N, C-alpha and C positions, 0 to 999 in steps of 0.2 A: 359360604356365599360365592356364587359363581359370577364371572364377568358378564355385564349386560350387553356389551358392545365391544367392537374393535375400532380403534382409532388409528387411521393410516396417516403416516407423516409425509410431508413433502420431501423431495430429494435432498439429501445432505443434512436434514434437520434433526437426525438422530444423533449427532456428534456429541452434544452436551450430555445426553443420557448415557451414551457410551463412556463418557467420563464420570458417570454415576451421580450427576447432579439431579436432586430428587424432584425437580419442578419441570413440567412441560407447559410452556406457553401457548396460547391460542394462535399466534401467528405461524406455528410450525405445523399445523394440522392442514392436511390436505382434504380429508373426508372422514366421516363416520360410517360404519356399517351398523346401522341401528340408531335408536334415539334415546341416549342415556339420560336418566333423571339425576338431579344434583345429588351427590353421596354414592352413586353407584360404583361398583368395581368395574373397571375397564382394562382391556389390554391395549398396549401400544405397540404397533408394528411399523417397521420401515416401509418405504415405497415399494419394496419387493415382497412384502409379506412376512419378512422375518420377525420374530418375537424380540422386543426390546425391553418392555417393563409391564408391571401391572399396579395400578394404583386407583385412588379415589378420584372420580370425576367432579368438576365443580365449574360453576358459571363464573366467567371473569378472565382476567389476563392470564393467571395460572389456571390451565385447564385440568391438569392432573398433578395430584401429589403422590409420588411413587412410593409404594410400599415394599416392593421386591423387584430385583433385576433378573430373576430366575422365574421360569413358568411353573409356578406351583399353586396350590390351593391356599387361600387366605382363610384358614380354618382355626379351629381351637388350638392345634398344634402350632401353628404359626404365632398366635398371640402368646402361647406359652414360651415358646423359643425366644422372642423378642423381650418379654417382660422379664424372664428369668435371667437373660443376659445382663440387662439394665440393673437388676437387683444386684447380681454378683459383682458388677462394678462397684456399687455403692458400699457393699460389704469390704470389698478390697481397699476402698478408700477410707474404711473406718468411720463411715458415716452412719450406715445401718448396723444394727445388732451392737450398739455401743451405748452403755448406760449414761455416758457423759453427754450423748447427743443422740436425740431421736427426731431430729428435724432435717430434712434433705429433700431434694428434688429426685424422684424416682424415674420419670420420663421427661425427657427434654426434646420433644419434636423431633426434627431432622437429625439432631444429634445422637439420638438413640434409634434411628431408622423407623420412626413412627410420626411422619409429618402431621401437624395439626393437633397433636396430642400432648398435653401437660398434666403430670401427676405430682403433687407435692405430698409429702407424708409428715405428719405431726403425731409422734407417738403411736398410738393405736388406730389413728384415723388418717384417711387419705383424702385429698380433694382433687377431683378431676376437672380439667377444663378442656373443652373441645374447641379448636379454631378452624374446623372444616366440617362440613355436613356429614361426610363419610366417617368422621371420628365420632360425631353425635350418634349415628346410627349404631357404632360399634360399642357404645358406652357399657352396655349390660356385660357383654363378654369381657370387656377390659376390667370391670369391677369384679367379676367372677375370678378372673385370672390373678388380679393383684392380691385378692384375699388368699388364694391358693398358695402364692409364691412368697409373700412378704410375711416374715416371721412376726406374729403377735398383732397382725392387722385384723380389726374388728368392724370398723366403720368405713364406709366409702360414701363422700358427699359429692354430688355432681352440681358444678357452678359455671354455666355456659351461657346464660342469658344475654350477657354483654359481650361475649367473645365470637359468638357465631355470625357468619355473614348475614347483615341485616336484610338483604334482599331474597333471602332463601325462602322458599315456600315448602315447609316441611309437612311430612305426611304423619309425624307423630309429635307428641308434646315435647317442648324444650324447657320446661320450667326447672328451676333449681330445686334439688331436693336429695334426700338419702337413697342410694341405690342398695346400700347394705348396711345394716345396723341403724343405730341412732344414738346421738349423745344424751346421756341423762344429765350432764352439767351443761349450764348455758355457756360458759367460758372456759374451754379446756386449757391446761397449762403445758407447754412444750419445753424441751430443753435444747439449748444450743451451747456447746462447748462449756457445759456446766452452769450456764445462766438460764434462768427460767423466765418465761414470758406467756402473756395470755394470747390466744389466737382467736379472732373472730372471723371465721370464713363465711358465716351467714350475712354479716353486714359489712365486713371489711373490704379493702381493696384486693384485687388479684385473688389468691387463694387464702389470704388471711395475714401474711407476713412475707417480707422480701427475703427469701432464702439466699438469693444470689450474692448478698454482700457478707457472707459469713467470714470469708478469709480477709476481706478488707476491713471488716470490724475488729478482727483479731490484731491486723496491723496497727489499726488506730490505738488499740489498747496499749502497745508498746511505747507510743509517742505521748500518752496522756499524762503521765506522772507529774504532778506539780503544776499543770497547765490550766488556764482558764479556757473552757470549751464552749463553742457555739455550735449546736447541731441544727442546721437549717433543714425544713422539710422533714422533720423528725418522724412523722407517721406514728409507728408504735414505740419509738424511742430505742431502736437497736444499737445505733451508734453511742447513744447516750449511756446505756448502762455498761457497755464495754469500756467507755471512758472512765466511768465511776469506778469499775473494778480495777482500772490501770492506775488509779491513784490520783485522779484529777483534783485540782483545788477547788474548781467549780465547774458545773455543767448546765448550761441554758438550752433547753429544747423549744424549738419554734416551729409551729405549723399553722396554717390558716384554718384548719378544721379543729373545733372544739371537741369532737369525739376523738381525734387522734390524740389530742393533749390529754384527755382523760385516760386513755389507754397507755400512754406513756407513763403518766404518774402512777398508775396501777402497776406497770412493769418495774418501775424504779422501786416502789414499795416492796413488791414481791421479793426483789433481791437484796434491797439494802435498809428496808424499814423507812422510818422518817428522817431520811438523811438531809441535812440542811444545805449540802453542797448543791442540790439540784432544784432548779426552778423551771417552770415551763410557761409558755406564752402562746395564746391563740391569736395570731396576727399575720397579716400578709408579709411574706419573706422580704420583698423589695422595700417595703416600708420600714421594716425592722433594721435593715442594713443601712438605711439613710445616714444614721448618725450614732454610731457605737463607739466613735472615739477611742480607738486603740484599746478596747476593753478586752479583747480576746487574742489568745497567742495561738489558738488552734481552731480552725473553722471547717465544718464539713458541709459541703453543697451537694446534696443528693436529691435533686428536683425530680418530679415526674417527667415522663417523655414529653419534651417540648414539640417533637415531630413524629406522629404515629404513621404518617405517610409522606411520600416525596414532595407532595404539593406544598406542604408546610415547612420545608427545609430552610428556606431563606429566613423566615420569621423565627424559626428555632435557633438558628446560628446567631441571629441579632440577640435573642433572649440569653443565650449562654455567654455572649460577649458582656452584655450589660450586668448580668448577675456576677460574673466573675470579676468584673472591674470594680464594683461595688466591694467585694470582698478584699481585692487587693489594696483598694484605697484605705480600708478600715482596719486591716489586721496589723497587730503589733509588729514592730521590727523584730527580725528573727522568728516570725511566726510560721506556722505550718498550715498548709491549706490542701484538704482533701477535696477534689472536685471530680463530679461524675456526669456521665450522660448515658441515659438507658435507651435512648431513641435509636431503633435499628436503622432508620433512614439516614442517620448521621455517621458517617465513617470516622475512624480513628484519626485520620488526617484532617478532616474538617473540624473536629471537636478541638484538636490540638491547636489548629490555626485560629479558632475563635478565642482559646484561652491565651495564646500568645498574643493575640491583638489586644485583649483585655489588660495583660501584663504591660504591653508597650504603652497603652493609654495612661496606665497608673505611673509610669516612669520608675518603676521600682526594679531592683535587681531580683531575678527569679531563677531558681535552679530546680531542675527535676530530680527527685529522690526516687520515686518509684512509678512505673506505669502498670496500671491495674486493668484486670479484665474480670470475667465471670469464673466462678469456681468450677472444679472438676465434675461436679454433679450436673453442671450445665454444659455438657461437652459440645464441641463444635466438629461437625463432620468436616473432614479435611477436603470434601468434594462440594461443600456448602458454606463458603466463607461468610455468606449472609447471616449465618447464625451467631456470629460474634456481635452482640448487640450491646454489652455493657462496657464502657470505656472509662478510665479513671486516671488521674494524675495526682501524686503527692508531691507538693511544691513547697520549697524553702524560700521565704519571702524576706529579703533583707530591709 
C-alpha cells in the first residue's frame, strides 16, 4: 500500500513526532498535497519538505496514527516484522507457547508500534479489534500474518463493530466475523495460569475476557486465604476463581448483567465443581454495597470505564469517589480493598485523589500496600504515556 498524500506541518509542529510520539493532531497541519480518504496511508513532512513519519490518516483531532518514523513501504514485510517482534516478546514473557497459559494480548496498539490495533489470543484462536479505519482496512493482512507467526493458531475472529469511529464512511464491510477458520464449539475454553474459563467473543465484552488483570488476579490469590471475598463488577468471574484457588472462605460475585453471572457460575464450576463457597448475584453494584454490614474482609472494585473520553471526566471521578466510599464504609476492620480504574481519560493522580477523598470521607485509617498497572503484554511505549490506562491500588483498611 502506497501513501495517497503528503501532509505538510506548520513550522515547529514536528517536535512531538521527532520525540516519537505516535499521534499527529489536526492543529499541527499546514496543508495537504492531495485529498486523503480516512484510513489511507499518508506521509508527514516538516515545513521544509523533510520526511518525518508515515501512518494512517483519519478524520478528527488525531489526524495521523504513526506506523513508522522511517521512509519505508508498509507492505507484507512490515507487518511480519512488527507482529513477529510482538510475538517474540510474549514468548519471552512465558505467556505464549506455555501449556499453563494460552491467553494473552499479542498486539497492544501503540505499545507494539501498531496504533489502533488490538489482538488477543485464546488458545488456537485470536480476536482482532480495530480502533482506526486504517487498521480496519489492514485486517486481512494482519490475520494472514498472525496465522503465519503464532504457533498453533487456527482461527481469527474480527470484532470491531463497536470500536471503529462511528462517523467513518467505509468503502467495505465492517461486520464482525471470522477472517480465518471458524470455531466448531460454541464456547471455547482458555487457560490462564492453570485456571480454565469460557470465552465468548461473539457476544461478550471487549474480546471476550479482560486479559489485562492477569497479574492483579494472581496477587489477589495470595491475599485470599481464609477471607470472605466480594468481587464487584465480576463480569466472567476472573478475580472470583483466583480467590477460590487461593483458599477463600467464601466468594460472592456481583454484576448487573445476568449473562455475566451465568458465565461466572460456569467458570467456577469448570474449575471447582459445585463448590458451596461461591454465590453469584445479578444486582446493581451500588445497591448491593448499600448495606453489607462488615460482611467482607476482601473487596474487589473493578468497574467498567467510567470515562471513555475527557468530557465525562468530572462525573467519572465522582463515580469513583462514591463507589470507593461505599466500600470503605462497609469493609471489615483489617480488610483489603483492590480498587481499579480502566478509564484512559483518568490519570493515576486523579484516580488516587478520588480514592483518597473517599477514604477521608469514611474517616478510616487506610494504607497503600500495592500500586498496580497493566501487565507486560499490554506494554506502554515510553514515547506514549497515554497508553497507561489501567490503574489500581491495594489498600489495607483499619
